[in-house]
N, C-alpha and C positions, 0 to 999 in steps of 0.2 A: 114621410119624414123628410126634412131638409137638412143637408149637412153643410157646415161651413168649413171652407179651405183653410180659414185662418191666415189669410194673406199669401198663401203659398201659390206660386205660378202654376198654371195648369200647363199640360204638354203643348196645348194649342197656342198659349201666349208665347211661350219660348220659342217655337218653331219660327213665328214670324220673322224674328230678327236673325235667324241662322244664315240665311243667304249672305248678309252684309258680314258676319264674323268669319264666314267660310272665305269670302273675298279678302279680308284682311290677312288672315292665317296663311292662304295660299298665294299670297302677294301678288294677286292679279290686278291689272290695270282697270279700274273701275269705270263703268259708263259714265260719260259725262263728267270726267275728272276736272277738277280745278287746274287753272294754269297758274304756276307760281313764278316768282320773281327769282332769279338767279343772282340778282345783285340788289344792293341797297342804294336808295337815291329817290328822287322826286320824280313823280309821275306825270306824265302829260296823256291825256285821252283825246287823240285827234277826231273830230267830228267828220269823218270821210264815209262818203255814200258807197264808194267801191269795196272797202274793206273795213273790218273791225280791229283795231289794233291798240295797245297800250305802249307807251314808250317809258323807259326808266333812264334818268339821267344821272350818273354816279358823281361822286366828289370830284373826280378828275375831269368831268364834262363829256365822258364816254356814254353815248346812247345805245341803249338796248332795246330793241323792238320785239313785241310778242303779238304774234297773229292770234286773235282771239275768235274761236268759233262762232258762227251767227247765232246758234242755239244758246249760247253761255251769256250769263247775265255777269256784267264788270261791276265789282264791289270797291273799286277805288274811283277817286275823282282827281281832276286836276289840281295840281299843287300838292297832293297828298305825299306824305314821306312813307317809304315802303322798307322794309327790311328784307334781306335775302330769307328765301323760304316762305315769305307771306304770300298766301293766295290772292291772285289778281281778279278771280272769277268765283263765282259759287260753284260748288261741287265737292266731292271727295279728293282728298290728296293721294296721288299715286306715292306709295312710301319710297320708291326709288327715286322719284324726283327730290323728296325731301332729304333722303340720304345724300346726295350729290350736292345739296346746298346747305344743309344744317348739321349733317353728321349723324353718327349711329344713336347718340343719346337722344336726339330730337325725334328719331323713327320710334325708339322704344317707347318714349313718352306718348307720342301720337297713337300708337297701336293699342297701348294699355286705355288710354283715353277713349278711343273710338269703340272697342270692345266693351268697355265698362258701359259707355252710353247707350249701345245697343241692348244690352242685357237689361240696365236700369230701365229702359224705355218700356220693357216688357215686365216690368214688376220683379225681377231677379237681382239679388244682391250677391255679388261675390267678392271676396277681399282681393285687393289688388295684387298681392303676392302671387295668388294662383296663375293670374294673366301674365304676370310678370315673369314667371318661371318659362310659360310657353313662348313668350316674345323672346326671350333670353335664348332659349334653343334654337328658335328659327334664325336668329342673327349670329349664330355661333360659328358659322361656316364662311370662309372667304376664297374666291377664286383668284388665283395667282395670274396677275397680268405680266409681270417683268420680275423674273427670278433674282435679277442682281447678283450679288455675291454668295447667295443661299444655295442649298442643294435641292431646291424646290423647282418644279417644271412649270413653264406657262400653261395656264389652262387647269393646273391641278386645284382640286378643291380640299382645303385643309381646315383644321379647328383653328379659329382667332388665336388660341393660347400658343399653339405650334407656330403659327405665323409669327406672332409677335416675339417669341423665344428666338426663332431663327433670325429675325430682322436685328435684334439686340446683339446676338453672337456675332453677325457679319459687322455690325456698327463697331464691336469691341475689337475685332480682329483688324479693322482698318484703322484702328486708334482715333475714331471719332467720338 
């Protein structure tokens, strides 16, 4: 007798994508990660035999140069306009790089999109809200770098809501 699984993914199908999901949820730097632009502007891709680079000239004329690993494939061309946070090379985006250029919301969207893409590639449908709950919990803690006028300590890891509350309280006390 032959049984039909009815479109349900088998355990072998699901486990193929788990290393990528694990990499995303553990916020590890991916192998061969994309180089992303920290600024918006116009691209220049010099044809230099010594090194592989991409230069971005912003609206003020300031040039930012990115060293590109020889194994990476450049995705932008001379004259292209790029936005801050846009990948310049192929590869997975490192969430910390995206956080520093585009902010928390962009990281949330990227993580949900990547986790969903991994599962969908393996034939598994998961409602976005389930992945969003996990991502929200991942991004809920912040490390204090400068305590300012709060009672927090540098290096302390706190809930983002406690952090925002302390910041707002300090701003109110300073009359800002």
